[in-house]
C-alpha positions in Angstrom: 147.8 20.5 -172.1 145.3 20.6 -175.1 142.4 19.6 -172.8 143.2 22.1 -170.2 143.6 24.9 -172.7 140.3 24.2 -174.4 138.4 23.9 -171.2 139.6 27.2 -169.8 139.1 29.1 -173.0 135.6 27.7 -173.4 134.4 29.5 -170.3 134.5 32.8 -172.2 131.9 33.9 -174.7 134.7 34.3 -177.3 137.9 32.4 -177.5 141.2 33.1 -179.3 142.2 30.1 -181.5 145.5 29.6 -183.2 145.1 28.6 -186.8 147.8 28.5 -189.5 150.0 30.9 -187.5 147.3 33.5 -187.0 144.7 34.2 -184.3 141.0 34.8 -184.8 138.0 35.2 -182.5 135.4 32.4 -182.8 132.0 32.1 -181.2 131.8 29.2 -178.8 128.7 27.4 -177.3 129.5 27.6 -173.6 131.4 24.6 -172.3 130.1 21.4 -173.8 130.1 21.2 -177.6 133.7 22.1 -178.6 135.4 21.6 -175.3 136.5 18.7 -173.2 135.2 18.7 -169.6 138.2 16.9 -168.1 140.0 20.0 -166.7 140.4 18.6 -163.2 141.8 15.3 -164.4 144.1 17.1 -166.8 145.5 19.4 -164.2 146.0 16.6 -161.8 147.9 14.5 -164.4 150.1 17.4 -165.3 151.0 18.2 -161.7 151.5 14.6 -160.5 153.3 13.3 -163.5 150.8 10.5 -164.2 151.1 8.7 -167.5 148.8 9.8 -170.2 146.1 7.4 -171.4 145.2 7.8 -175.0 141.4 8.4 -175.0 141.1 6.7 -178.5 142.6 3.5 -177.2 141.1 3.5 -173.7 137.5 2.3 -173.2 135.2 4.5 -171.1 135.0 3.6 -167.4 131.7 2.7 -165.9 130.0 4.7 -163.1 126.8 4.4 -161.1 126.6 8.2 -161.4 126.9 8.2 -165.2 123.5 9.8 -165.7 124.6 12.8 -163.6 127.8 13.4 -165.5 128.1 16.1 -168.2 126.1 15.0 -171.2 126.1 16.8 -174.5 123.8 15.0 -177.0 120.7 12.8 -177.1 118.7 11.0 -179.8 115.8 8.6 -180.2 116.1 5.2 -181.9 112.6 3.9 -182.0 111.5 3.5 -178.4 115.0 3.9 -177.1 116.8 7.1 -176.1 120.6 7.3 -176.2 122.6 10.1 -174.5 126.3 10.8 -174.8 128.8 13.0 -173.1 132.2 13.4 -171.4 134.9 10.7 -171.4 133.0 8.4 -173.7 129.8 8.1 -171.7 126.9 6.4 -173.5 123.6 5.9 -171.7 120.4 4.2 -172.9 116.8 4.4 -171.7 113.9 2.2 -172.8 111.2 3.9 -170.7 111.1 7.4 -172.0 114.0 8.6 -169.8 112.7 7.3 -166.5 115.8 5.1 -166.0 119.2 4.7 -167.7 121.8 2.1 -168.3 125.4 2.8 -169.2 126.5 1.2 -172.5 130.1 0.2 -173.1 132.1 2.6 -175.2 135.4 1.6 -177.0 136.9 5.1 -176.4 137.0 7.6 -173.6 137.1 10.7 -175.8 134.5 13.4 -175.1 131.4 13.0 -177.3 129.6 16.0 -178.8 126.6 14.6 -180.8 124.6 11.5 -181.7 122.1 10.8 -184.4 120.1 7.8 -185.8 119.2 7.3 -189.5 116.6 4.7 -188.5 115.8 2.6 -185.4 118.9 0.4 -185.7 121.6 2.5 -187.3 123.2 5.4 -185.4 126.4 7.5 -185.1 128.2 9.2 -182.3 130.9 11.9 -183.0 133.3 13.7 -180.7 136.7 15.0 -179.9 139.9 13.8 -181.6 137.7 13.4 -184.7 136.2 10.2 -183.3 133.2 8.5 -185.0 131.3 5.5 -183.6 128.6 3.4 -185.3 125.8 1.1 -184.1 123.8 -1.3 -186.2 121.6 -2.6 -183.3 119.8 0.4 -182.0 122.7 1.6 -179.7 123.2 -1.7 -177.8 126.8 -1.9 -179.0 129.2 0.6 -180.7 132.3 0.3 -182.9 134.8 2.9 -183.9 134.7 3.8 -187.6 137.0 6.8 -187.6 139.3 8.8 -185.4 141.9 11.6 -185.5 144.7 9.3 -186.7 142.6 8.2 -189.7 141.4 11.8 -190.4 145.0 13.2 -190.3 146.1 10.7 -192.9 143.0 11.2 -195.0 143.3 15.0 -195.0 147.1 15.0 -195.6 147.0 12.6 -198.5 143.9 14.0 -200.1 145.0 17.7 -200.1 148.7 17.0 -200.8 147.5 15.2 -204.0 145.2 18.1 -204.9 148.1 20.6 -204.2 150.2 18.7 -206.8 147.7 19.7 -209.4 148.7 23.4 -208.8 146.2 24.6 -206.2 148.1 26.2 -203.3 145.0 26.4 -201.1 144.9 22.6 -201.0 148.4 22.5 -199.6 147.4 24.9 -196.8 144.6 22.6 -195.7 147.0 19.7 -195.4 149.6 21.8 -193.6 147.0 23.1 -191.1 146.0 19.6 -190.2 149.6 18.5 -189.7 150.3 21.6 -187.6 147.3 20.9 -185.4 148.3 17.3 -184.9 151.8 18.3 -183.9 150.3 20.4 -181.1 147.9 17.6 -179.9 148.3 15.9 -176.6 148.1 12.6 -178.4 150.9 12.2 -181.0 149.7 11.8 -184.6 146.1 12.6 -183.8 144.1 15.4 -185.4 142.5 16.9 -182.3 139.6 18.7 -184.1 136.2 17.7 -182.8 133.4 16.6 -185.0 130.3 18.5 -183.9 127.4 17.0 -185.8 126.5 14.0 -188.0 123.8 13.3 -190.6 122.9 10.2 -192.5 120.2 9.8 -195.1 120.3 6.0 -194.6 122.5 3.3 -193.1 125.3 3.9 -195.6 125.4 7.5 -196.9 126.2 10.5 -194.7 128.4 13.2 -193.4 130.3 14.2 -190.3 131.1 17.9 -189.7 133.1 19.8 -187.2 135.7 22.4 -186.2 137.8 24.4 -188.7 135.6 23.5 -191.6 136.1 19.7 -191.2 133.6 17.8 -193.4 133.9 14.1 -194.4 131.5 11.9 -196.4 130.9 8.2 -196.6 128.8 6.1 -199.0 129.5 2.7 -197.5 128.5 2.9 -193.9 131.7 4.3 -192.6 134.1 1.8 -194.1 135.7 4.5 -196.2 135.6 8.3 -196.0 136.3 11.3 -198.3 137.2 14.8 -197.1 134.9 17.4 -198.5 136.5 20.5 -196.9 137.0 22.2 -200.3 133.4 21.7 -201.2 131.8 24.1 -198.7 132.8 27.6 -199.9 134.4 28.1 -196.5 137.7 29.8 -197.1 137.8 31.1 -193.5 137.5 27.5 -192.2 134.7 28.4 -189.9 133.5 25.7 -187.5 130.5 23.7 -188.8 128.2 23.2 -185.9 125.2 21.6 -187.6 124.2 19.6 -190.6 120.5 18.8 -191.3 117.9 18.3 -193.9 117.0 15.8 -196.6 119.2 14.4 -199.4 117.6 16.9 -201.8 117.7 19.9 -199.3 120.7 19.4 -197.1 122.2 22.4 -195.1 125.3 23.3 -193.1 125.3 25.9 -190.4 128.1 27.2 -188.2 130.3 30.0 -187.0 129.9 33.6 -187.9 126.6 33.2 -189.7 127.8 30.4 -191.9 125.0 28.8 -193.9 125.4 26.5 -196.9 123.0 24.4 -199.0 123.8 21.3 -201.0 123.8 21.9 -204.8 123.7 18.7 -206.7 124.4 20.3 -210.0 127.7 21.7 -208.7 128.4 18.7 -206.4 129.2 21.0 -203.5 127.7 23.1 -200.7 127.0 26.7 -201.8 126.6 29.9 -199.8 123.2 30.9 -198.5 122.7 34.5 -197.6 121.7 34.3 -194.0 119.9 36.8 -191.8 122.5 36.9 -188.9 126.2 37.2 -188.5 126.4 35.4 -185.2 126.9 31.6 -184.8 124.3 29.0 -185.5 124.4 26.0 -183.2 121.6 23.9 -184.7 118.9 23.5 -187.4 115.6 21.9 -187.8 114.5 21.1 -191.4 111.4 19.6 -192.9 109.9 19.8 -196.3 108.2 23.2 -195.8 110.3 24.7 -193.0 114.0 25.5 -192.2 114.8 26.8 -188.8 118.3 27.9 -187.7 119.2 28.9 -184.2 122.1 29.9 -182.0 123.6 32.6 -179.9 121.7 34.9 -177.6 118.2 33.6 -178.3 118.4 34.1 -182.0 116.3 31.9 -184.3 115.1 32.4 -187.9 112.8 30.6 -190.2 112.6 30.2 -194.0 110.0 28.5 -196.1 111.8 28.8 -199.4 115.1 27.1 -198.8 116.9 30.1 -197.4 116.0 32.8 -199.9 113.9 34.7 -197.4 114.0 34.7 -193.6 111.8 35.8 -190.7 113.1 36.3 -187.2 111.5 34.3 -184.4 110.7 36.5 -181.4 112.0 34.2 -178.7 112.1 36.8 -176.0 115.2 35.2 -174.4 118.9 36.0 -174.4 120.1 32.4 -173.8 121.5 30.3 -176.6 118.9 28.1 -178.4 120.3 24.6 -178.3 117.5 22.5 -179.8 114.5 22.8 -182.1 112.0 19.9 -181.8 108.7 19.0 -183.4 105.8 19.6 -181.2 102.1 18.8 -181.6 100.8 19.1 -185.2 102.9 21.8 -187.0 104.1 23.4 -183.8 107.8 23.7 -183.0 109.5 23.5 -179.6 112.7 25.6 -178.9 114.9 24.8 -176.0 117.4 27.2 -174.6 120.7 26.6 -172.8 119.2 28.2 -169.7 116.3 25.8 -169.7 113.5 27.7 -171.5 111.0 25.6 -173.4 109.2 27.7 -176.0 106.4 26.7 -178.3 106.5 28.3 -181.7 103.2 28.5 -183.6 101.7 31.1 -185.9 104.1 30.3 -188.7 106.9 29.7 -186.2 107.6 33.4 -185.8 106.0 34.0 -182.4 106.5 31.9 -179.3 105.0 31.2 -175.9 107.2 30.3 -172.9 105.8 27.1 -171.4 107.5 27.8 -168.0 109.0 24.3 -167.8 110.8 23.3 -164.7 114.5 24.3 -164.8 117.1 21.6 -164.4 120.3 23.5 -165.0 122.3 24.2 -168.1 121.0 22.3 -171.1 123.1 21.2 -174.1 120.7 18.9 -176.0 117.0 17.8 -176.0 114.7 15.2 -177.7 111.0 14.7 -177.7 110.1 11.5 -175.8 106.4 10.7 -175.8 103.4 13.0 -175.6 104.3 16.3 -173.9 107.7 15.0 -172.7 111.2 16.3 -173.4 114.4 14.6 -172.2 117.3 17.0 -171.9 121.1 16.6 -171.5 123.3 19.1 -169.9 125.9 20.0 -167.3 124.0 18.1 -164.6 123.3 15.0 -166.7 120.0 13.8 -168.1 116.5 15.0 -167.0 112.9 14.4 -168.1 110.6 17.4 -168.4 106.9 17.4 -168.6 105.9 20.0 -171.1 102.9 22.0 -169.8 99.8 22.3 -171.9 99.6 25.1 -174.4 
């Protein structure tokens, strides 16, 4: 029932979500990022009485059509490209996206994002709070965390903090238990992780729905919940985490922006330029770009103190910001626009790239080549000259 509910509600620009006995409207990135794509299978199972297969205990099935299934994320690991998507699909290309091979996955949960910290070490995150790790460039993957582990971690951590007298900590633990009680899989926290960031092979974060944030310093062997360290009392979804160890940022629902403050050992609020949701970020030493709903994108050159709006000229959600030639930046929209931002990254030119359907992720792959993932699978785009 959980899968069907999420899939149906995701088709609307806004969805009503039950949280701690109350309802609130939260912005949602179309179908892929928060929502499972298995509506047909869920409906069939409910009507036919078929037994439920736990996606955290069921390896992904193989298919000759895997590269045409719904794919949500993609990342580069040296000369390899790895794409992920629905029902545990993992694909690899070693020829800049010309051909793809399906890689075995230990779970069949829907994946939302993938990222590599170097050519060998990478991470996949997804629904039911699942986290996978590779140490060989994506050739094999092992589960390092899932919704059962996270439920236990959150409950134990915040119950202990509540015993020190902070009632808000008890509410975090109770919210997690309530969500797990409503999950289709008993004892599993069903929140999805939506992004992952690692500074090296051992130290990093996973972030997701309802303010979920966990940290590891030992390559995923152990984790610590950091929900209370984000100044996120409304428990807004965290869609993106990006930056450097010294300048690390969170971005999310309803204009949420946070910056790591090492002196306070927490993420602190950044006054952003926009109250809509941010779905992604691009960060380098001299530039921070946040992007999201309805073609909105903003740049800052001083760590978020001042912002300039990027005149994208499109109304589609911006789903990726990629480095282009030199200091240029490429922005990719959900509708398939490929925009090059020059002139201080505040004005853009539409490159009129070939449309391939709804896009959910993109990565640069070789000179003037972008590989995208989306509703119709994976596609390679030749970026026109500019």
